[in-house]
C-alpha positions in Angstrom: -13.5 -49.9 37.3 -15.3 -49.9 40.6 -15.5 -52.6 43.0 -16.7 -52.7 46.6 -12.9 -51.6 47.4 -12.8 -48.2 46.0 -13.0 -47.0 42.5 -9.6 -48.5 40.6 -7.7 -47.4 37.8 -7.1 -50.2 34.8 -4.3 -51.9 36.0 -2.6 -52.2 33.1 -2.1 -48.7 31.5 -0.3 -47.3 28.2 2.1 -44.5 29.2 2.9 -41.3 27.8 6.3 -40.0 27.6 6.4 -36.6 28.4 9.5 -33.9 28.9 7.9 -31.0 29.3 5.3 -30.4 32.6 4.5 -32.2 35.6 0.9 -33.0 35.8 -0.9 -33.7 39.3 -3.9 -34.9 39.9 -6.9 -33.1 40.0 -5.0 -30.7 37.8 -5.8 -30.4 33.9 -2.6 -29.3 31.4 -2.4 -29.6 27.3 0.4 -32.1 26.2 1.9 -31.9 22.9 2.4 -35.6 21.3 5.1 -35.8 18.5 7.7 -39.0 19.1 6.7 -41.8 17.6 5.7 -44.0 20.6 3.1 -41.4 21.8 1.7 -40.9 18.2 1.1 -44.8 18.0 -0.3 -44.2 21.4 -3.1 -41.8 20.1 -3.7 -43.3 17.2 -4.3 -47.0 18.3 -5.6 -46.0 21.8 -7.2 -43.2 22.1 -8.7 -42.6 18.4 -9.7 -46.2 18.2 -11.0 -46.7 21.8 -14.8 -46.8 22.7 -15.2 -47.1 25.9 -14.4 -44.7 29.2 -11.8 -47.5 29.6 -9.7 -46.3 26.8 -9.4 -42.7 27.6 -7.4 -43.5 30.8 -3.4 -43.6 30.3 -0.4 -42.8 32.5 1.6 -40.1 32.0 5.1 -40.6 33.0 6.9 -37.2 33.7 10.4 -36.6 33.4 12.1 -38.5 30.3 14.2 -37.7 27.7 13.8 -34.8 24.8 12.0 -36.3 21.8 14.7 -34.1 19.9 17.6 -36.4 21.3 14.9 -39.9 21.0 16.1 -42.9 20.2 14.4 -46.6 19.3 15.6 -47.7 22.9 13.2 -46.8 25.6 14.2 -44.4 28.0 14.8 -44.9 32.1 11.4 -44.2 32.9 10.3 -42.5 36.4 9.1 -44.6 38.9 5.8 -42.6 39.6 3.1 -41.0 37.2 0.2 -39.9 37.4 -3.2 -41.7 35.7 -5.0 -39.5 33.5 -8.5 -39.2 31.6 -8.1 -37.9 28.1 -10.8 -35.1 27.5 -9.5 -34.0 24.2 -7.2 -35.0 21.1 -6.7 -32.4 18.5 -4.3 -32.9 15.5 -2.6 -30.7 13.0 -0.1 -31.5 10.4 1.2 -27.5 9.6 4.2 -27.4 11.1 4.7 -31.1 11.0 1.9 -34.0 12.0 1.4 -33.7 15.5 -1.6 -34.8 18.5 -2.5 -32.4 21.2 -3.9 -34.0 24.3 -5.8 -31.9 26.9 -5.3 -34.7 30.3 -7.2 -33.9 33.8 -5.4 -36.2 36.3 -6.6 -38.6 38.6 -4.5 -40.0 40.6 -0.9 -41.6 41.3 0.5 -45.0 40.6 3.4 -46.6 40.8 5.1 -48.6 37.4 5.2 -52.3 38.7 6.3 -53.9 35.7 6.3 -52.8 31.9 4.9 -55.2 30.1 6.0 -54.0 26.3 7.9 -51.6 24.7 6.4 -51.1 21.2 4.9 -49.8 19.3 3.7 -48.0 22.9 4.8 -48.6 26.4 2.5 -50.6 28.7 2.6 -51.3 31.6 1.1 -52.3 35.1 0.6 -50.2 37.8 0.1 -49.7 41.4 -2.2 -47.3 42.1 -1.6 -45.3 45.4 -4.5 -42.6 45.5 -7.9 -43.2 46.7 -10.1 -41.9 44.3 -12.9 -41.2 46.8 -11.3 -38.9 48.3 -12.5 -36.3 45.9 -16.2 -37.2 46.4 -16.2 -37.7 50.1 -14.9 -34.6 52.3 -15.8 -36.3 55.4 -12.6 -38.9 54.7 -10.5 -36.3 55.5 -11.9 -35.0 58.8 -12.0 -38.9 60.1 -8.4 -39.5 58.6 -7.1 -36.4 60.9 -8.8 -36.7 63.8 -6.3 -39.6 65.4 -3.3 -38.3 63.0 -2.7 -35.1 65.5 0.6 -33.6 63.0 -1.7 -34.3 59.7 -4.5 -32.4 60.9 -2.0 -29.7 62.0 -0.4 -29.7 58.4 -3.8 -29.2 56.7 -4.8 -26.6 58.8 -1.5 -24.6 58.6 -1.9 -25.4 54.5 -5.7 -24.4 54.3 -5.4 -21.1 56.2 -2.1 -20.2 53.8 -4.4 -21.0 51.3 -7.0 -18.5 52.0 -4.2 -15.9 52.9 -3.1 -16.5 49.6 -6.7 -15.8 47.8 -7.7 -13.4 49.9 -4.9 -11.0 48.6 -6.7 -11.3 45.0 -9.5 -9.3 44.2 -12.5 -11.0 45.5 -15.3 -9.3 42.5 -13.1 -11.1 39.8 -15.4 -14.2 39.0 -12.6 -17.0 39.3 -10.9 -15.8 42.1 -14.6 -15.7 43.7 -15.1 -19.6 42.3 -11.6 -20.6 43.6 -12.3 -19.4 47.4 -15.4 -21.5 47.5 -13.5 -24.2 46.2 -11.0 -24.1 49.0 -14.3 -25.2 51.3 -15.8 -27.5 49.4 -12.8 -29.5 48.1 -11.3 -32.4 50.7 -8.3 -31.2 52.3 -6.2 -34.2 51.0 -6.6 -32.2 47.4 -5.0 -28.9 48.2 -1.5 -29.7 47.5 -2.0 -31.3 44.2 -4.2 -28.4 42.8 -3.0 -25.4 44.3 0.9 -26.2 43.4 -0.4 -26.9 40.1 -1.6 -23.5 39.9 1.4 -21.1 41.7 4.3 -20.7 39.8 6.8 -23.4 40.3 9.8 -25.2 38.7 9.0 -28.6 36.8 11.3 -29.9 39.9 9.6 -29.3 42.7 6.3 -30.1 41.1 8.2 -33.5 40.8 8.9 -33.7 44.2 5.4 -32.9 45.4 4.7 -36.4 42.9 6.7 -38.3 44.5 5.6 -37.5 48.0 3.1 -40.5 47.7 2.2 -39.8 52.0 0.1 -37.2 52.6 1.6 -36.0 55.6 4.9 -35.5 53.3 2.9 -33.9 50.7 2.0 -31.3 52.8 5.4 -30.5 54.3 6.5 -30.5 51.0 4.3 -28.0 49.2 3.4 -25.7 52.7 6.7 -23.6 51.9 6.0 -23.1 48.6 2.8 -21.6 49.3 4.2 -19.7 51.6 7.4 -18.6 48.9 4.3 -17.3 46.8 2.6 -15.2 50.2 6.0 -13.2 50.9 6.8 -12.5 47.4 3.3 -10.9 46.8 4.0 -9.0 50.1 7.6 -7.9 48.8 6.5 -7.4 45.3 2.7 -4.9 46.8 6.1 -2.8 49.1 8.6 -2.0 46.2 5.9 -1.1 43.4 2.9 1.6 43.0 0.4 -0.1 41.9 -3.0 1.6 40.7 -5.6 0.7 43.1 -7.8 -1.6 40.6 -4.1 -3.1 40.3 -2.8 -4.3 43.5 -5.2 -7.2 44.3 -4.4 -8.9 41.7 -0.6 -9.3 41.1 -0.3 -13.2 41.3 1.7 -15.3 38.3 -0.4 -18.3 37.9 -1.1 -20.4 35.4 -4.1 -22.3 34.2 -5.6 -25.5 36.1 -8.5 -27.7 37.0 -10.0 -30.9 39.2 -12.0 -33.2 37.7 -14.1 -33.0 35.4 -17.5 -31.4 36.6 -15.1 -29.0 38.9 -12.6 -27.5 36.3 -11.6 -24.1 36.8 -9.4 -22.2 35.7 -7.3 -18.7 36.9 -4.9 -17.7 34.0 -2.1 -15.2 34.6 -3.2 -12.9 31.8 -6.9 -14.2 32.1 -10.1 -13.0 33.2 -8.3 -11.1 35.9 -7.1 -8.5 33.6 -9.9 -9.2 31.2 -12.0 -7.2 33.4 -9.3 -4.2 33.9 -9.0 -4.4 29.8 -12.8 -4.0 29.7 -12.8 -1.2 32.0 -9.8 0.5 30.6 -11.8 0.4 27.2 -15.1 1.6 28.3 -13.1 4.4 29.6 -11.6 4.7 26.0 -14.9 4.8 24.7 -16.4 7.6 26.8 -13.4 9.9 26.3 -13.5 9.5 22.4 -15.8 12.4 22.0 -17.3 10.4 19.2 -21.0 11.5 17.7 -23.8 10.1 19.9 -24.9 7.5 17.3 -21.3 6.1 17.8 -21.3 6.1 21.4 -24.7 4.7 21.2 -23.5 1.4 19.2 -19.7 1.2 20.8 -21.9 1.0 24.5 -23.9 -1.8 23.0 -20.9 -3.6 21.5 -19.1 -3.1 24.9 -22.0 -4.7 26.8 -21.9 -8.1 24.9 -18.5 -7.9 25.1 -18.0 -8.2 28.6 -20.7 -11.5 28.3 -18.7 -12.8 25.7 -16.4 -15.8 27.0 -12.5 -15.2 25.1 -13.3 -18.2 23.6 -15.7 -17.4 21.3 -14.6 -16.3 17.6 -16.9 -13.2 17.9 -15.0 -11.8 21.0 -11.8 -10.9 19.4 -13.9 -9.3 16.2 -15.6 -7.0 19.0 -12.8 -6.2 20.4 -11.1 -5.3 17.4 -14.0 -2.9 16.3 -13.7 -1.4 19.2 -10.3 -0.7 19.2 -10.6 1.0 16.2 -13.4 2.9 17.0 -11.7 4.4 20.0 -8.1 4.9 17.7 -10.4 7.1 15.0 -10.1 11.0 15.5 -14.0 11.9 15.9 -12.9 15.0 17.0 -9.3 15.3 16.8 -7.8 17.8 14.4 -4.4 20.3 13.2 -4.7 24.2 13.1 -4.4 25.4 9.9 -1.4 27.8 9.0 -3.5 29.9 7.0 -0.4 32.9 6.8 -0.6 33.7 3.2 2.7 35.0 2.1 4.2 32.0 4.3 2.3 29.5 2.5 3.4 31.1 -1.1 6.9 31.3 -0.5 6.4 27.2 0.5 4.9 26.8 -2.5 7.3 28.8 -4.7 10.4 27.2 -3.2 9.0 23.6 -3.7 7.7 23.6 -6.9 9.0 26.0 -10.1 5.8 27.1 -12.7 2.1 25.6 -11.8 0.4 29.0 -11.1 -2.8 27.8 -11.5 -2.4 25.0 -8.5 -0.9 27.6 -6.4 -3.2 30.4 -7.0 -5.8 27.4 -5.9 -4.4 26.2 -2.9 -3.7 30.5 -1.7 -7.4 30.7 -2.6 -8.5 28.5 0.0 -6.3 29.9 2.3 -8.4 32.8 2.1 -11.4 31.8 2.4 -10.3 29.8 5.7 -9.5 33.2 6.9 -12.9 34.3 6.4 -15.1 31.4 7.2 -13.8 29.0 9.7 -15.9 26.1 8.8 -15.4 25.9 5.6 -15.4 22.6 3.8 -11.9 21.1 2.0 -12.6 21.0 -1.4 -12.3 18.1 -3.6 -9.9 18.7 -6.3 -8.5 16.8 -8.9 -5.0 17.3 -10.8 -5.1 16.2 -14.7 -2.1 16.3 -16.6 0.7 13.8 -17.8 3.1 12.1 -15.8 5.6 13.0 -14.0 4.5 16.8 -14.0 4.5 16.9 -10.1 1.1 16.3 -9.3 1.6 14.3 -6.3 4.5 16.1 -5.1 2.4 19.3 -5.3 -0.6 17.2 -3.0 2.4 16.8 -0.4 3.6 20.3 -0.7 -0.1 21.4 0.4 -0.5 19.1 3.1 2.9 20.8 4.4 2.4 24.5 3.4 -1.2 24.2 5.4 0.3 22.4 7.9 -1.7 19.2 7.7 -1.5 15.8 8.0 -0.5 13.9 4.1 -1.8 10.8 3.5 -1.6 8.7 0.1 -4.0 6.3 -1.4 -3.1 4.3 -4.9 -6.3 3.5 -6.2 -4.2 2.3 -9.9 -5.3 -1.2 -10.0 -8.0 -1.1 -7.3 -11.2 -3.0 -8.6 -13.1 -3.8 -5.2 -15.3 -1.7 -3.9 -14.5 -2.4 -0.2 -11.3 -1.3 -0.5 -13.0 2.1 -0.3 -16.1 1.4 1.6 -14.8 -1.9 3.9 -16.5 -5.5 4.7 -18.8 -6.0 6.5 -18.4 -7.3 9.9 -20.4 -10.6 9.2 -17.3 -11.9 7.0 -14.0 -13.7 8.3 -11.3 -11.4 7.6 -13.6 -8.2 7.4 -11.7 -4.5 7.7 -12.6 -0.8 7.1 -11.9 0.7 3.8 -8.4 2.4 3.0 -10.7 5.5 3.9 -10.9 4.9 7.8 -8.1 3.1 7.6 -5.9 6.4 6.4 -7.9 8.7 9.3 -6.8 5.7 11.9 -3.2 6.3 10.8 -2.8 9.9 10.1 -4.9 10.3 13.5 -6.6 13.5 12.7 -10.1 14.1 10.9 -9.0 17.3 8.5 -6.3 15.6 6.4 -5.1 15.7 2.8 -6.0 12.6 0.9 -4.5 12.1 -2.5 -6.3 9.8 -4.5 -3.5 8.6 -6.8 -4.2 7.4 -10.6 -7.9 8.3 -9.8 -8.5 7.6 -13.1 -7.4 3.9 -13.4 -9.8 2.5 -11.1 -10.8 -1.1 -12.1 -14.5 -3.0 -12.0 -15.1 -6.3 -11.1 -17.5 -9.0 -9.7 -16.3 -7.3 -6.1 -17.8 -4.1 -7.3 -17.0 -0.4 -9.1 -14.7 1.6 -6.5 -15.4 4.1 -8.6 -19.0 4.4 -7.6 -18.4 4.0 -4.2 -16.3 7.3 -4.6 -19.2 9.1 -5.5 -19.9 9.4 -1.7 -16.7 9.7 -0.6 -16.6 13.3 -2.7 -19.6 15.0 -2.8 -19.4 17.7 -0.7 -23.1 17.3 0.2 -23.0 13.5 1.0 -19.1 13.1 2.4 -20.2 14.4 6.5 -21.9 11.1 6.9 -19.8 8.8 4.8 -20.7 5.1 6.1 -18.2 2.6 6.1 -19.7 -0.7 6.0 -17.5 -2.4 8.6 -17.9 0.6 11.1 -21.8 0.9 10.2 -21.7 4.8 11.4 -21.5 7.5 9.9 -18.2 9.8 9.8 -17.7 13.1 9.3 -15.5 13.7 5.7 -16.2 17.7 5.4 -13.1 18.6 6.7 -10.9 16.6 4.9 -9.2 18.4 1.8 -9.0 15.5 -1.0 -6.8 15.5 -3.6 -7.1 13.2 -6.9 -4.6 12.7 -10.2 -5.4 11.8 -13.0 -3.4 11.5 -16.4 -6.9 11.7 -18.1 -10.1 12.6 -17.2 -11.7 9.9 -20.6 -11.9 7.2 -18.5 -12.9 8.9 -15.4 -17.6 8.2 -15.0 -18.8 11.2 -15.7 -20.8 11.0 -12.2 -17.2 11.1 -10.6 -15.8 13.7 -12.3 -19.2 16.2 -12.1 -18.3 16.1 -8.0 -14.1 17.1 -8.5 -12.9 20.4 -9.5 -10.7 19.9 -12.4 -7.5 21.4 -12.3 -5.1 21.2 -15.6 -1.6 20.4 -15.0 0.4 20.7 -18.4 3.7 19.7 -19.5 7.0 22.0 -18.8 8.5 24.1 -21.4 11.9 23.7 -22.3 12.6 26.8 -20.1 11.1 25.6 -17.3 12.7 22.3 -17.0 16.3 23.8 -17.4 15.0 26.1 -14.1 13.3 22.9 -12.3 16.5 21.1 -13.0 18.5 23.6 -11.1 16.9 24.3 -8.8 15.4 20.8 -7.6 16.9 17.8 -10.1 20.6 18.1 -9.9 20.8 19.3 -6.4 18.7 15.9 -5.9 20.5 13.8 -7.7 23.6 15.1 -6.3 22.9 14.1 -2.6 21.6 10.8 -3.7 24.9 9.7 -5.2 27.1 11.3 -2.7 28.5 14.4 -4.7 28.8 17.6 -4.0 28.6 21.0 -5.7 32.1 21.2 -5.7 32.6 18.0 -7.7 30.5 18.2 -10.5 28.3 20.6 -12.2 26.2 21.1 -15.4 25.8 24.3 -17.0 22.7 24.9 -18.3 23.8 24.5 -22.1 24.6 21.0 -21.5 20.8 20.9 -19.8 19.5 22.1 -22.6 21.0 19.5 -24.2 19.9 16.7 -22.8 16.6 18.3 -22.6 16.4 18.4 -26.5 18.4 15.6 -27.1 17.7 13.1 -25.0 14.6 13.5 -23.8 11.3 14.5 -25.2 8.7 14.4 -22.2 6.2 16.4 -20.5 6.9 15.7 -17.6 11.0 16.0 -16.3 11.3 12.0 -14.9 13.5 11.1 -17.8 15.4 14.1 -17.4 16.1 13.0 -13.6 17.1 9.8 -14.5 19.7 10.9 -17.2 21.3 13.6 -14.5 21.1 10.6 -12.0 23.4 8.6 -15.2 25.9 11.6 -15.3 26.2 11.5 -11.3 26.8 7.8 -11.4 29.7 8.2 -14.1 31.3 10.7 -12.4 30.5 9.0 -8.6 33.0 6.1 -10.5 35.8 8.2 -11.4 35.5 9.6 -7.7 35.6 6.4 -5.7 38.3 4.6 -8.0 41.3 6.7 -6.2 41.2 9.3 -8.8 43.5 7.1 -10.8 43.1 7.7 -14.8 44.8 6.4 -18.0 45.3 8.1 -20.8 44.1 5.3 -23.0 40.7 6.2 -21.2 37.6 7.7 -22.8 36.8 9.0 -19.8 33.1 10.9 -19.4 33.8 13.1 -16.8 37.6 13.4 -17.3 36.6 14.3 -20.6 34.7 17.3 -20.0 37.2 20.1 -19.1 36.1 24.1 -19.3 36.2 24.3 -22.6 35.5 22.7 -25.7 39.3 23.4 -27.2 40.8 21.4 -24.3 38.6 18.7 -24.8 39.9 18.3 -28.2 43.8 18.9 -27.1 43.1 15.9 -24.5 41.6 14.0 -27.2 45.1 14.9 -29.8 47.1 13.5 -26.8 45.8 10.6 -26.6 46.1 10.0 -30.3 49.8 10.1 -30.4 50.7 7.5 -27.7 51.9 4.2 -29.1 49.0 1.6 -29.5 49.3 -0.6 -26.0 50.7 1.5 -24.1 48.7 2.9 -20.8 50.5 5.7 -18.7 48.9 6.1 -15.3 48.0 9.7 -14.0 48.4 10.1 -10.4 46.6 13.4 -10.4 43.4 13.4 -9.2 41.1 15.2 -12.3 39.7 18.6 -11.6 37.6 20.0 -9.7 35.0 20.6 -10.0 33.9 18.7 -13.1 32.1 20.7 -15.5 29.8 18.5 -18.1 29.9 19.7 -21.9 28.6 17.9 -24.8 31.5 16.1 -25.3 31.5 14.5 -22.4 27.4 14.6 -22.6 28.3 12.1 -26.0 30.4 10.2 -24.0 28.0 9.4 -21.2 25.0 9.2 -22.5 26.2 8.3 -26.0 24.7 9.6 -28.5 21.6 12.1 -29.0 17.9 10.1 -29.0 16.3 13.1 -30.8 17.1 15.2 -33.3 15.0 18.8 -35.0 14.0 16.5 -37.9 10.8 18.8 -39.2 12.9 20.1 -42.1 14.4 17.2 -43.3 11.5 15.3 -43.4 9.4 17.8 -45.9 11.7 17.4 -48.9 8.4 15.6 -50.8 4.8 16.8 -51.7 2.4 15.2 -49.8 3.6 15.6 -46.6 2.5 18.1 -43.3 3.2 18.2 -39.7 0.5 17.5 -37.3 0.1 18.2 -33.8 -1.9 15.6 -31.3 -2.6 15.3 -27.9 -1.7 12.2 -25.7 -2.0 11.5 -21.9 2.2 11.7 -21.7 1.8 15.3 -23.1 2.1 17.0 -26.5 3.3 15.1 -29.4 4.2 16.4 -33.5 2.7 13.8 -35.8 3.7 13.7 -39.7 1.0 12.7 -42.1 2.5 11.7 -45.4 0.6 10.5 -48.8 1.4 8.9 -52.2 -1.1 8.5 -55.5 -1.1 6.0 -58.1 -2.7 4.8 -61.1 -6.0 3.0 -59.8 -9.4 3.0 -59.0 -10.0 5.9 -57.3 -10.2 4.3 -53.9 -8.6 6.0 -50.9 -6.3 3.5 -48.3 -5.7 4.6 -44.9 -2.9 3.1 -42.6 -1.5 3.6 -39.3 -4.1 2.4 -36.9 -6.6 5.2 -37.2 -9.6 5.3 -35.4 -13.3 6.3 -36.7 -13.3 9.8 -36.1 -10.2 10.0 -38.1 -10.9 7.4 -40.8 -14.3 9.9 -41.5 -11.9 12.9 -41.8 -10.0 11.8 -44.2 -13.2 11.6 -46.0 -14.3 14.7 -44.8 -10.9 16.1 -46.5 -11.3 14.4 -49.7 -14.5 15.2 -50.4 -13.6 18.8 -49.4 -10.8 19.2 -52.1 -13.1 17.2 -54.7 -15.6 19.8 -54.3 -12.9 22.8 -54.7 -10.9 21.1 -57.3 -11.0 23.4 -59.7 -11.0 26.7 -57.3 -7.6 25.7 -56.4 -6.6 23.9 -59.8 -5.8 20.9 -58.5 -5.8 17.8 -60.9 -4.8 14.0 -61.3 -2.3 12.0 -62.5 -3.2 12.6 -66.2 -4.3 16.1 -66.2 -7.9 15.4 -65.8 -10.2 17.9 -63.2 -10.9 15.0 -60.7 -8.0 14.3 -58.4 -9.5 10.8 -57.6 -10.2 10.0 -61.1 -8.2 7.0 -62.0 -5.9 7.7 -58.9 -5.3 5.7 -55.7 -4.8 7.5 -52.5 -2.6 6.6 -49.8 -2.7 8.0 -46.6 -0.4 6.9 -43.6 -0.3 7.2 -40.1 3.5 6.7 -38.9 4.3 5.0 -35.8 1.9 2.4 -36.7 1.8 0.5 -33.6 0.0 3.5 -31.7 -3.4 3.8 -31.7 -4.9 7.2 -33.1 -8.1 8.8 -33.4 -10.1 12.3 -32.8 -11.3 14.5 -35.2 -8.3 17.3 -34.7 -5.6 15.7 -37.6 -8.4 17.2 -40.0 -6.3 20.5 -41.4 -3.8 18.2 -41.8 -5.1 15.6 -44.0 -6.6 18.9 -46.2 -2.8 20.1 -46.3 -1.2 16.8 -47.3 -3.5 15.7 -49.9 -3.8 19.8 -51.4 0.1 19.3 -51.2 0.2 16.4 -53.1 -2.4 17.4 -56.0 -0.7 20.4 -56.6 2.5 19.0 -56.4 4.3 21.9 -54.1 5.7 21.4 -50.5 4.2 22.4 -47.4 6.4 25.1 -45.6 8.6 22.8 -43.1 8.4 25.0 -40.4 5.1 24.8 -40.0 2.4 22.4 -37.8 -0.9 22.3 -37.6 -4.3 21.2 -35.4 -8.5 21.7 -36.4 -11.2 19.9 -37.3 -12.8 20.5 -40.4 -16.5 20.5 -41.7 -17.5 19.4 -45.0 -18.5 23.4 -45.7 -14.8 24.1 -45.5 -14.6 25.0 -41.6 -12.3 25.3 -39.0 -13.8 23.9 -35.7 -12.0 24.3 -32.4 -10.2 21.2 -30.5 -8.4 20.5 -27.1 -5.3 20.0 -25.6 -3.8 23.3 -27.0 -1.4 24.1 -24.7 0.0 20.7 -24.7 0.4 20.6 -28.8 2.1 24.1 -28.9 4.3 23.1 -26.0 5.3 20.0 -27.8 5.6 22.1 -31.4 7.8 24.6 -29.7 9.8 21.5 -28.3 10.3 20.3 -32.1 11.5 23.6 -33.2 8.6 24.6 -35.5 8.4 27.9 -35.7 4.2 28.9 -37.4 1.6 26.8 -36.0 -2.1 26.8 -37.3 -4.7 26.8 -34.4 -8.4 27.2 -35.1 -10.0 31.1 -34.8 -12.0 29.8 -31.8 -8.8 28.7 -29.7 -7.5 32.0 -29.7 -8.7 32.5 -26.3 -6.5 29.0 -24.8 -2.7 30.9 -26.2 -3.2 32.7 -22.5 -2.0 29.6 -21.0 1.1 29.7 -23.0 3.9 31.0 -21.7 5.0 34.2 -23.0 8.8 33.4 -23.8 7.0 30.1 -25.9 4.5 33.0 -27.3 7.4 35.2 -28.7 9.1 32.5 -30.4 6.2 31.1 -32.7 4.1 32.5 -35.0 0.4 31.7 -34.6 -2.4 31.8 -37.3 -5.8 32.1 -36.3 -7.9 30.2 -39.4 -11.7 30.5 -39.6 -11.9 28.6 -42.9 -9.5 25.9 -44.8 -8.2 29.0 -47.1 -6.7 30.7 -44.4 -4.8 27.6 -43.4 -3.9 26.5 -47.3 -2.3 30.1 -47.7 -0.7 29.7 -44.1 1.1 26.6 -45.0 2.3 27.0 -48.4 5.5 29.6 -48.8 3.8 32.3 -51.3 0.0 31.2 -49.8 -2.0 29.0 -51.6 -4.2 31.2 -54.4 -7.2 30.0 -56.2 -9.3 31.0 -59.2 -12.1 33.7 -57.6 -15.6 31.8 -57.9 -17.3 32.6 -60.7 -20.5 31.5 -59.3 -20.7 34.8 -56.6 -23.9 36.5 -56.6 -24.3 40.2 -56.7 -25.6 41.8 -53.3 -29.6 41.9 -53.4 -30.8 44.6 -50.9 -34.1 43.5 -48.7 -36.9 44.8 -49.7 -39.1 43.8 -46.5 
């Protein structure tokens, strides 16, 4: 490549055909390689070559778009640029391609095309001298005898200095460009500057075709002048900030030969320097605590010394942006008007008196003490009773921001505490992200479904919540991503759960548990007419003038089509009624007599409905007469229309029908969905005295069955209980089978003990248990009845099922205060201390036994 005549490029060069951009000598550009010819050139020449000569290729601009490329070689531009391939990067997405980083060396002219495939190869004639880049004196020697060329070069140099002078010299890349203007040879300046300023490909192509130095100066000088005038005009018409008015110049990445490369980016180092200053002002204005401020300033100092190409630059920048956006000292002012809060809560939710009272207590204390820490509440109750919606109402009552975090199925502690910044793709946890979203440090956080947290190899998120939900620790909560303490003491945390059984004891101990019980039928009717019906009418585009649902109809929906603790199924049934009416309204009010239209078969009274059905029955078969008149408004849904729309009744009051044989009784059970009634059945047959238990019973229930059997056998003579042949031992020669229906559902717990005793007593005595009695309670071997939990849910379930008498343990009498007054009035409560009282209340006429002959006389103490 070198000779006595100067530095020479190879006489034969492979040609890279490009349609995007023009590579000028002294500049660097990236070229995407996608066509077959160019791909062959990269694979066979650049990737397989081992010498420096193999990295020099010819770049021919202004060729056809590769989308329209054919097998024939397109016409080639006569002048190209010899370039040095500095970097080759390959990728397979979205399709195989290469990206080349090429630095322009000099111009050449295509003398002869030697071959076309697999990539073009041509014999070239070098037009520029490479020595001019390394021998600055030649320009002065060349410009000396040529006065016009020397004058052009001087004018161009002065214009370049003027242009750079309009930039901010404090930016390092601008200062570097200013030094290069003095060190580079004058004849290289046109190519270098034209590659930086905003010019079209056509103008760059004209500069490339300017082989003579004089012509090149003449073509580039107007371009440089145009850029200066545009910058002056922009400065006059725009009011810029003082630190920005020197940095308005649209330039592009460029460079010179290896060893002297530089880049001036339109949105690069200049703007980055300004962004860093803006970020520093934001950090100092964020009013963050002193430890967090020290960490931010340290990271900011590292960021200033870090080039943008480093992967850690983006991580540090994202970290600082998050720190600035967090609400370290921003908070909302609480609305402490207790009367307004009570009105708002009553309007949003019916019943839930315990929850409303707790919120009003918090407001009252906040009026007396402004620095009160946010309480940590846990609403526990069956689905559909409004735990999540009441949390949203609390936030609106307090005038705070609301943020919901769904924890169901979360099994990674990083969701709570965040990832450490050493990991790729690290990010903060949901707590810090939520604070960033709401923008204040005292929001209401709803931790939904806290009882459904999982556990995996990534840690236990329930344990990570211990710090969040501890009032003594969350004032300095440390997220792994932030690695500095954040104060969560002003956040009002509300957790929701269906049961406390799956919540770890340590986590449950940190929360104030408020039980949210299921609704009674009267409460559901009130909720439906206050909230659900109006909401469903709005969702389906109907108005109260088009559809009315009387309270009797709502009562039928609740008792015959739904059986739940909440109101979700009730809302779905109301939605089904609205859809049925909407169909008739959307059909243009055209109905046929032969249709059993649900909405139109709902007249004001049942008698009118019978008349309509009678008239339909009189129509001849196959004859259909259209009625042009629209249906009467409003359409009132009665029990006939309800059956047409929702179908046959799903639930029936079947208690009295089931208790037609001895050995059947009704128990009460608690589930996460609310209370349920539970039928217990027993039968006996000849055998060997075995007790069989079926219905997926847990160990505790099996033990209760054995307890009941043992107590009855020990008291068989007292209550005159016999086996199948009249013997005094009920189990002698007899097998007992005890069954709990709904065998697919797992059952466990001690509260079915009294029910098992009653069932077996009924079986052994041959007497029927009262059909309107339900019971619950744990038993002991001495015949005592011990207290159980879930009394309110169980009593409400009994009330829904039509039970009239409920037997509960004496020590659960205090729990009756939580039951609504209207339910207490309609039920007869029997509080039992022992099984004698249970049996007397469960059978008509009582269950008398023979007085115990072993009763000892009273002996007075002589001590």
